[in-house]
N, C-alpha and C positions, 0 to 999 in steps of 0.2 A: 686417835687410834694408836694402840700399843701393840708391838709385834715382838715375839720372842722366836728366834730362828736357830735351829741346830741342824748341822749336817755332820753325820758320822760315816765311818767306813772309808772306802776308797783304797787305792794302792798302798798308801803309807799309813792308813788307819787314822788320819788326822780328824780332829773334832773341831769344827768351826761353829762358833756361837756368837750371836749378837742380839741385843735387845734394843729396840728403837721406839721412839715416840714420834709420830708423824707431825705433831705440833712443833717439834724442834727442828724439823727439816725445812730447807728452803721451799717456798710455795710451790714451785714447779715440781720438785721431787715429791712433795706430799700429795699433790694432785695425781701424779703418775702412780704412786703407791696405792692410793684409794681406787683408782681405775683398775689396777691389776687385781686387787682383792675382789672387786665387783665382777670383773670379767672371768675370774676363776670360779665364781659362784661358791666362794670359800665356805660360807656358813651352811651350805647345803651338802658339802662333801662328807663322806663317812669318816668317822674318827680314825679308823685304821684301814689302810689299803695295802695289800701285799700280793705278790705273785711268787711262784717258785723262782729261786735264784737261777739265772741263766748263765752266770759267770761270777768268778771270784771278784772281790774288790769293788762291789757295787755300793753306791751311797744309800744311806737312809736319811730321811728328813723328818723333822718334827717341828711343827709350826703352830704357834698359838697367836690368835688375833683377838684383841679385846677392844670393843668400842663401849660407849656409854650404855648401849642397849643390850649387848650380848658378848659372849666369849665362846670361842670354839678352838679346839686343838685337833690337828690332823697329823697322823703319822703315816708316811708313805714310803714304800720302797722305790728305788730309782726305776725299776722295770715296770712299775705300776702307776707312775705319775700321770694323772689325767692331762690331756692336751691343754685344757683350759688353765691348768695350774702351772705349766712350764714357764711362761713368761714371768710370773710372780717369783718362782724359785730362782730363775736366772737373775732377776733384779736383786733379790735378797742376797744371793751368793756374791754378786759383784759388790754390793754395799758392804757386806761383812768382810770381804777381802780388803777393802779400802778404808774401813772404819777404824779409828783409834780406839773405839769402844769394844771391838770384837776380841774374842779370845780364840786362839788356835792352839790346840794341844796335840 
């Protein structure tokens, strides 16, 4: 499974980007990532989910997940993140912050 993760916005307007391949992760991390994608019902989520902004400096997320069978991209505003998707985004944010392959602009 390949994932491309982008987070934009926030107080400093920083752009956090990382692309990862679950086959290159340690087994436990790869299993956890697959579980999070499944628990989020990622492939059933709408392509775009927004809500009126309730405050300045909110994050926007764009996430593409590709498997051998399917590919799906989801764009979601921070205020509209489905509860089932929150753990996945938290995991990816942590991974991106700690990955030497991530880009912060």
